[in-house]
C-alpha positions in Angstrom: -34.2 -19.8 -21.9 -35.3 -22.2 -19.1 -35.2 -22.5 -15.3 -36.1 -25.1 -12.8 -38.8 -24.4 -10.2 -39.6 -26.4 -7.1 -43.4 -26.7 -6.5 -45.1 -29.1 -4.2 -41.8 -30.8 -3.6 -41.5 -31.6 -7.3 -39.0 -30.0 -9.7 -40.5 -28.5 -12.9 -38.9 -26.8 -15.8 -40.4 -23.8 -17.4 -39.4 -22.0 -20.6 -39.7 -18.3 -21.5 -38.4 -15.9 -24.1 -35.7 -13.3 -23.5 -35.5 -10.5 -26.0 -32.2 -8.9 -25.1 -29.6 -10.3 -22.7 -27.1 -7.4 -23.2 -29.2 -5.0 -21.1 -27.7 -6.7 -18.0 -24.4 -4.8 -17.5 -21.3 -6.7 -16.7 -20.3 -4.3 -13.9 -23.6 -5.0 -12.2 -22.9 -8.8 -12.4 -19.5 -8.3 -10.9 -20.7 -6.0 -8.2 -23.4 -8.5 -7.2 -21.1 -11.5 -7.3 -18.5 -9.9 -5.0 -20.9 -8.1 -2.6 -23.6 -10.7 -2.0 -23.7 -12.5 1.3 -22.5 -16.0 0.7 -22.4 -17.2 4.3 -25.2 -19.7 3.7 -27.3 -20.9 0.7 -30.5 -19.3 2.0 -28.7 -15.9 2.5 -27.5 -16.0 -1.1 -31.0 -16.6 -2.4 -32.6 -13.9 -0.1 -30.1 -11.3 -1.2 -30.6 -12.4 -4.8 -34.3 -11.5 -4.5 -33.5 -8.2 -2.8 -30.9 -7.2 -5.5 -33.1 -8.4 -8.3 -35.6 -5.6 -7.8 -32.9 -2.9 -8.1 -31.2 -4.8 -11.0 -34.6 -5.0 -12.9 -35.1 -1.3 -12.5 -31.6 -0.7 -13.9 -32.3 -3.1 -16.8 -35.5 -1.2 -17.6 -33.5 2.1 -17.6 -30.8 0.5 -19.8 -33.5 -0.6 -22.3 -34.7 3.0 -22.4 -31.2 4.4 -23.0 -30.2 1.8 -25.6 -33.3 2.5 -27.6 -31.8 5.9 -28.6 -28.9 5.6 -31.2 -26.8 8.5 -29.7 -27.1 7.3 -26.1 -26.5 3.7 -27.1 -23.2 4.8 -28.8 -22.0 6.5 -25.6 -23.1 3.6 -23.3 -21.6 0.9 -25.5 -18.3 2.7 -26.1 -17.8 3.9 -22.6 -15.2 1.2 -21.7 -13.3 1.7 -24.9 -13.2 5.5 -24.5 -11.8 5.0 -20.9 -9.1 2.8 -22.3 -8.3 5.3 -25.1 -8.2 8.2 -22.5 -5.6 6.2 -20.5 -3.6 5.4 -23.6 -3.5 9.1 -24.7 -2.5 10.1 -21.1 0.4 7.7 -21.3 1.4 9.2 -24.7 1.4 12.7 -23.2 3.4 11.4 -20.2 6.0 9.9 -22.6 6.1 13.2 -24.5 6.6 15.2 -21.3 9.3 12.8 -20.1 11.3 13.0 -23.3 10.9 16.8 -24.2 10.6 18.9 -21.0 13.6 20.7 -19.7 14.3 23.6 -17.4 13.7 26.9 -19.4 16.8 28.4 -17.7 19.0 25.8 -19.5 17.6 26.6 -22.9 16.9 30.3 -23.1 16.9 33.5 -21.2 13.8 35.8 -21.1 14.1 38.6 -23.6 15.5 41.9 -22.4 13.9 45.2 -23.0 15.4 48.5 -24.2 14.0 51.8 -22.8 14.7 55.3 -24.0 15.1 58.0 -21.3 15.5 61.8 -21.6 17.9 63.7 -19.3 17.2 67.2 -17.9 19.3 68.8 -20.7 17.0 67.1 -23.3 19.7 64.6 -24.2 18.6 61.0 -24.5 20.1 57.7 -23.4 19.1 54.1 -23.5 19.0 51.5 -20.8 18.7 47.8 -21.2 16.8 46.0 -18.5 16.9 42.2 -18.1 13.9 40.3 -19.0 11.7 38.5 -16.5 9.1 35.8 -16.5 5.6 36.1 -15.1 4.5 33.9 -12.3 2.8 31.6 -14.8 5.5 31.7 -17.5 8.1 30.3 -15.2 6.2 27.0 -15.0 6.1 26.7 -18.8 8.7 24.1 -19.9 11.1 25.1 -22.6 10.0 22.3 -24.9 6.7 23.9 -25.5 8.5 26.8 -27.2 9.4 24.4 -29.9 6.8 24.1 -32.7 6.6 20.3 -32.9 6.3 19.5 -29.2 3.8 22.3 -28.8 1.7 21.1 -31.7 1.7 17.5 -30.4 0.7 18.6 -27.0 -2.3 20.5 -28.3 -3.3 17.7 -30.7 -3.2 15.1 -28.0 -4.7 17.4 -25.4 -7.7 18.3 -27.7 -8.3 14.6 -28.5 -8.1 13.9 -24.8 -10.7 16.6 -24.1 -13.1 14.9 -26.6 -12.6 11.4 -25.2 -12.9 12.7 -21.6 -16.2 14.3 -22.4 -17.4 11.0 -23.9 -16.3 9.2 -20.7 -18.3 11.6 -18.5 -21.4 11.4 -20.8 -21.2 7.6 -20.8 -21.0 7.6 -17.0 -24.0 9.8 -16.5 -26.1 7.9 -19.1 -25.2 4.5 -17.6 -25.7 5.3 -13.9 -28.2 8.2 -13.8 -26.8 9.9 -10.7 -29.6 11.2 -8.4 -29.9 13.7 -5.6 -29.4 11.9 -2.2 -32.5 11.5 -0.1 -32.7 12.3 3.6 -33.2 8.6 4.4 -30.1 7.8 2.4 -28.0 10.4 4.2 -29.2 9.0 7.6 -28.4 5.5 6.5 -24.9 6.6 5.4 -24.2 8.2 8.7 -25.5 5.2 10.6 -23.4 2.8 8.6 -20.3 5.0 8.9 -20.3 6.2 12.5 -22.0 3.5 14.4 -20.3 0.4 15.8 -23.3 -1.6 17.1 -24.4 -4.3 14.8 -28.1 -3.8 15.8 -28.0 -0.2 14.7 -26.4 -1.1 11.4 -29.1 -3.5 10.4 -31.5 -2.3 7.8 -33.7 -3.7 5.1 -32.0 -5.8 2.5 -34.0 -4.2 -0.3 -32.8 -0.7 0.7 -29.2 -2.1 0.9 -29.5 -3.5 -2.7 -30.8 -0.2 -4.0 -28.1 1.7 -2.3 -25.5 -0.6 -3.9 -26.7 0.2 -7.4 -27.8 3.8 -7.0 -25.2 6.5 -7.5 -25.8 9.9 -6.0 -25.1 13.2 -7.6 -22.6 14.1 -4.8 -20.9 10.7 -4.6 -17.2 10.2 -5.1 -17.7 8.5 -8.4 -19.7 11.5 -9.8 -17.1 14.0 -8.5 -14.3 11.9 -9.9 -15.8 11.8 -13.4 -16.5 15.6 -13.4 -12.9 16.2 -12.3 -11.8 13.8 -15.1 -13.1 16.2 -17.7 -12.2 19.4 -15.9 -8.6 18.3 -15.4 -8.4 17.3 -19.1 -9.3 20.9 -20.1 -6.8 22.3 -17.5 -4.1 19.9 -18.9 -4.5 21.4 -22.4 -4.4 25.0 -21.0 -1.6 24.6 -18.5 1.1 22.8 -20.6 0.0 19.2 -19.7 0.5 19.2 -15.9 -3.0 18.1 -15.1 -2.9 15.1 -17.5 -1.0 13.2 -14.8 -4.3 12.8 -12.9 -5.8 10.7 -15.7 -3.0 8.0 -15.3 -4.8 7.1 -12.1 -7.8 5.9 -14.2 -6.2 2.5 -14.6 -7.6 1.7 -11.1 -11.1 1.9 -12.4 -10.8 -1.2 -14.7 -8.4 -3.4 -12.6 -9.7 -5.5 -9.7 -6.3 -5.8 -8.0 -5.7 -2.0 -8.0 -9.3 -1.5 -6.8 -8.6 -3.7 -3.8 -5.4 -1.7 -3.1 -7.4 1.5 -3.0 -10.1 -0.2 -0.9 -7.4 -1.3 1.6 -6.9 2.4 2.4 -10.5 3.7 2.0 -12.4 0.8 3.6 -11.1 1.6 7.1 -10.8 5.3 6.4 -12.5 6.3 9.6 -10.1 4.2 11.7 -7.1 5.8 9.8 -8.6 9.2 10.5 -8.8 8.6 14.2 -5.2 7.3 14.2 -4.1 10.4 12.3 -5.8 12.6 14.9 -4.2 10.7 17.7 -0.8 11.2 16.0 -1.4 14.9 15.6 -2.1 15.1 19.4 1.2 13.3 20.2 3.1 15.6 17.7 1.5 18.7 19.4 2.7 17.4 22.8 6.2 16.9 21.4 6.1 20.3 19.8 5.3 21.9 23.2 8.3 20.1 24.8 10.5 21.1 21.9 9.4 24.8 22.1 9.9 24.9 25.9 13.3 23.2 26.1 15.0 22.8 22.7 14.0 25.8 20.6 17.5 27.2 20.9 18.8 24.2 19.0 16.9 25.2 15.8 18.8 26.8 13.0 16.6 29.2 11.1 19.1 29.3 8.2 18.4 25.6 7.5 14.6 26.0 7.6 14.3 24.8 11.2 12.3 27.8 12.6 10.9 27.5 16.1 10.4 31.1 17.1 6.7 30.6 17.3 4.8 27.6 18.6 3.1 27.0 15.2 6.5 27.0 13.5 7.7 24.4 15.9 4.6 22.3 15.3 4.7 22.5 11.5 8.4 21.7 11.4 7.9 18.7 13.7 5.1 17.4 11.5 7.0 18.1 8.3 10.5 16.9 9.2 10.1 14.9 12.4 8.9 11.8 10.6 11.7 12.0 8.1 14.7 13.4 9.9 13.7 12.4 13.5 14.1 14.8 16.4 17.8 13.8 16.8 18.7 15.5 13.5 16.2 18.3 13.9 17.4 19.4 17.4 21.1 18.9 16.9 23.9 20.9 18.4 27.6 20.3 17.7 28.9 21.5 21.0 27.0 20.2 24.0 29.8 20.6 26.5 28.0 23.5 28.1 24.9 21.4 28.7 24.4 19.5 31.9 24.2 15.8 32.2 20.5 16.0 33.2 19.8 18.0 30.1 21.4 15.3 27.9 19.4 12.6 29.6 16.2 14.6 29.0 17.2 15.1 25.3 17.9 11.4 24.9 14.5 10.5 26.4 12.8 13.0 24.1 14.5 11.6 21.0 14.1 7.9 22.0 10.4 8.3 23.0 9.6 10.2 19.7 11.3 7.4 17.7 9.4 4.7 19.6 5.9 6.3 19.8 5.7 8.2 16.5 8.2 6.7 14.1 7.8 3.1 15.1 4.5 2.4 16.8 2.4 5.1 15.0 3.5 4.2 11.5 3.2 0.4 12.2 -0.3 0.9 13.4 -1.2 2.7 10.1 0.6 0.1 8.0 -1.0 -2.7 10.0 -4.5 -1.4 9.3 -3.8 -1.1 5.6 -2.1 -4.5 5.3 -4.8 -6.3 7.4 -7.5 -4.8 5.3 -5.8 -5.8 2.0 -5.3 -9.3 3.4 -9.0 -9.5 4.4 -10.0 -8.3 0.9 -7.7 -10.8 -0.8 -9.0 -13.7 1.4 -12.6 -12.6 0.8 -12.1 -12.5 -3.0 -10.5 -16.0 -2.9 -13.4 -17.4 -1.0 -15.9 -15.8 -3.4 -14.0 -17.2 -6.4 -13.9 -20.6 -4.8 -17.6 -20.5 -4.2 -18.4 -19.4 -7.7 -16.0 -22.0 -9.2 -17.1 -25.0 -7.1 -20.7 -24.4 -6.0 -23.9 -23.7 -7.8 -25.5 -20.4 -6.8 -29.1 -21.6 -7.1 -29.0 -25.1 -5.7 -25.7 -24.9 -3.7 -24.6 -28.4 -4.9 -20.9 -28.9 -5.3 -19.2 -29.3 -8.6 -18.2 -32.9 -8.0 -21.9 -33.9 -8.0 -22.0 -33.2 -11.7 -18.7 -34.8 -12.8 -20.4 -37.9 -14.3 -22.9 -35.9 -16.3 -22.5 -34.7 -19.9 -21.2 -31.2 -19.8 -20.4 -31.4 -16.2 -20.7 -28.5 -13.7 -20.1 -25.9 -16.4 -23.3 -26.9 -18.3 -25.2 -27.0 -15.1 -24.4 -23.4 -14.0 -24.7 -22.0 -17.6 -27.9 -23.8 -18.7 -29.8 -25.7 -16.0 -29.3 -23.3 -13.1 -28.0 -20.1 -14.7 -28.6 -17.6 -11.9 -29.2 -14.7 -14.3 -31.9 -16.7 -16.1 -33.9 -16.5 -12.9 -33.6 -12.7 -13.1 -34.7 -12.7 -16.7 -37.6 -14.8 -15.6 -38.6 -12.2 -13.0 -38.5 -9.6 -15.8 -40.7 -11.9 -17.9 -43.2 -12.0 -15.1 -43.1 -8.2 -14.8 -43.7 -7.7 -18.5 -46.5 -10.3 -18.7 -50.1 -9.7 -17.6 -51.3 -11.8 -14.7 -54.2 -13.2 -16.8 -51.6 -14.6 -19.2 -49.6 -16.4 -16.5 -49.2 -20.2 -16.6 -49.7 -22.2 -13.4 -46.0 -22.2 -12.6 -45.6 -18.5 -13.4 -48.5 -17.6 -11.1 -47.0 -19.7 -8.3 -43.6 -17.9 -8.6 -45.4 -14.5 -8.8 -47.2 -15.1 -5.6 -44.0 -16.3 -3.9 -42.2 -13.2 -5.1 -44.9 -10.9 -3.6 -44.2 -12.6 -0.2 -40.4 -12.6 -0.7 -40.4 -16.3 -0.3 -37.5 -18.3 -1.7 -39.1 -21.7 -1.5 -39.5 -22.0 -5.3 -35.7 -22.1 -5.7 -34.5 -25.7 -6.2 -32.2 -25.6 -3.1 -30.0 -28.7 -3.0 -31.9 -30.3 -5.9 -31.4 -30.5 -9.6 -33.3 -32.3 -12.4 -30.1 -33.7 -13.8 -29.4 -35.4 -10.5 -32.9 -36.7 -10.0 -32.5 -39.7 -12.5 -29.2 -40.6 -10.9 -30.6 -40.4 -7.4 -33.6 -42.6 -8.6 -31.2 -45.0 -10.2 -29.1 -45.2 -7.0 -32.3 -45.8 -4.9 -33.3 -48.6 -7.3 -29.9 -50.1 -7.0 -30.0 -49.9 -3.2 -33.5 -51.5 -3.2 -32.2 -54.4 -5.4 -29.2 -54.8 -3.2 -31.4 -54.9 -0.1 -33.6 -57.5 -1.7 -30.6 -59.7 -2.4 -29.3 -59.2 1.1 -32.7 -60.1 2.5 -32.8 -63.2 0.3 -29.4 -64.3 1.4 -30.3 -63.7 5.1 -33.4 -65.8 4.7 -31.4 -68.5 3.0 -28.8 -68.5 5.7 -31.6 -68.6 8.4 -33.2 -71.6 6.6 -29.9 -73.4 6.4 -29.1 -72.8 10.1 -32.6 -74.0 11.0 -32.1 -77.2 8.9 -28.8 -77.8 10.5 -30.3 -77.3 14.0 -33.1 -79.8 13.2 -30.7 -82.4 11.8 -28.5 -82.0 14.9 -31.5 -82.5 17.2 -32.6 -85.5 15.3 -29.1 -87.0 15.5 -29.0 -86.4 19.2 -32.4 -88.1 19.6 -31.3 -91.1 17.6 -28.2 -91.4 19.8 -30.3 -91.3 22.9 -32.6 -94.0 21.6 -29.7 -96.2 20.8 -28.2 -95.8 24.2 -31.4 -96.6 25.9 -31.9 -99.7 23.7 -28.3 -100.9 24.5 -29.0 -100.5 28.3 -32.2 -102.7 28.2 -30.6 -105.6 26.3 -29.6 -108.7 28.5 
């Protein structure tokens, strides 16, 4: 593998050996490509240096894990086990859709016969109807059939084994750690502050936080629940297997952006939700004070207590609206002022809660999704049309063999620079070449001047050739200009000589008798 280094304003190519390229995980590449700051060429290279330290630590850890046969099996097969778990979850869902029925439609609980003794020592029997326990009533009738029950337990047991493998693969690949105090403070600062100055922190810490997964993070909790719900699904008739269908979001970029559209501005949505609850509380107070007599307890519209009024308004107000919740067939006994107040109550609830409130929530989600979509499009365009290392556009390499694809995959392959940094880490300083020692010193100072920004060796010959052509053209232009000046001078001399001859002839003609 080779890279190009800029030293003393001269491009140099250096070669080095890479033992294993597979230790760089694809998910790390994708995370870096879509989270790095691409606002300017220098920002990309600075963040590449900052991320490279955390990525190299991850690669060292991956080498250690992959050196063990058992751990290597779980790490390498983690993706396939995730796909298999989703497939089995869909099979269980199909089995449930096609076989589950209401137990009341299939069978009645068995009755019981009891023997009783009368006071005269005579006996009699009494048949009491059967009943189901609180747990049994949730058991679908299909599971009483041997085939469906057997299939459910077979698929459930296989799902348990695969889910355990997914969890083991996650823990081996990511090595979740306990959060540090500094990390907790950084999380609170990034979450709850709005000032850009307060949110600024060291790029190296940012890169480490991007790759490091904490023991109490959402991803860790999700994978633990992934296995726990698999066990519960086998025990409780398959209900909990529905959770595993959501795992398709983990391997699909589009679905990830859909989830991020809701979670990215989670704090804003939370404050909007709190504001909505405040408005609903105010409307519940008005409903309790003036319209509680319109509630029909028989239809589930209780409003005898304030909390009942508030819960019903939250539960049914968004769906039925206050017009249907507080409805009375005969309003002839009500005054005209009461009807105006009721109309204002219903109309304001519809405008403030049902229209403005919901549109604010939808607007936040839609705007976030659009922002994520545009950001991904810009990142894809940058990766497709611009070199990450030198930032030259793709059309600059159209006249070269292999074109832009060869340039970004061989000449300026961004991950080759990362492997070169690993090569420097694994090599003793005394064994460094001159160019390796130069790059090592620049890395210690976090200096990016060794990157060939806006330069490439494949373009050097073309640029030299273009300069030579320009010089030749300038020489020809100068020769033509000199030629034209000489001709103009000659014409001027001949014209002056002609004028002098004419003057001589006129003077000679004037002196003649």
